[in-house]
N, C-alpha and C positions, 0 to 999 in steps of 0.2 A: 504493500500500499505506500509506504513512504516514497518507492522510488517512482510511482506513478504521479504522486502529488508532488514531489520535485520536478518532475518534467511539465505539469500544468504551470507551476511557479515560474519556471524558466520561460514557457511559453509567453506567460503573461506579461513579464518584465522585458524579456528581448524581442520578440513577435509583435506583440501588442503595444509595447511601450508604454504600460501602465506604470504610475508612480507609486501606486497604494494598493495593497490587497486585504480585504476584511474577511473574517471568518469567525464562526461562533459555534457552540457546542453547549448542550445541556449541562447544566453543573453537575448533575450527577453521572454524566457519562465520563467515567476517568479515562477509558481507552482512548477516545476522542481527544480529550483535553491533553492526553500525554502525548499523543502523536501531534498535535498542533504546537505544541511546545518544543518537541524534538525537530520539527521542521524549522524552527526558528521565528516563530511568530511571538509577538510581544503582548502579554497580557494588557488590556486597557481598563476592562472594569466588568462588572456584572450588570446586566439588564434585568431587572425585577418583574416577572411576570411576562415577559416579553413574548414567549413563543407558545403556541399550541401544537401538540403531537397530533398529526394526522390519524396516526395508529390508534391512539388511546383516548384522544381530545381532551387529554390533561393540560394544563396551563404549567409552563415550566420556566424557571429562571435560566439565563442563558450567559456562559461567560464570552466576552468579546475580545479578540484579538486582531492585531493588524503587522503587516510586514511592509516597509517602505523598500523602494528599489535599492536605495543605499545600503540598507540593512543587509539586503539579499547580496549585493555585490561583494560587501565586506565578509559575510560568510563564505562565498565562494572563493575568496581569498586570492 
């Protein structure tokens, strides 16, 4: 999964010339939050009751993350 996500990030910054990516994950979804951090995204905060699950119709808090092009370039070193 990380390999595919890294290719999407590369495509976004190099091919699409985006300057910023945003991603979020439900607070209780530890696996997704860990992967997001492993990819190099920076935690920006928690959105309270910001999302409703389509599967369960429950409302969830979500962690918000960002990655700037400059941060990605620094990671790629």
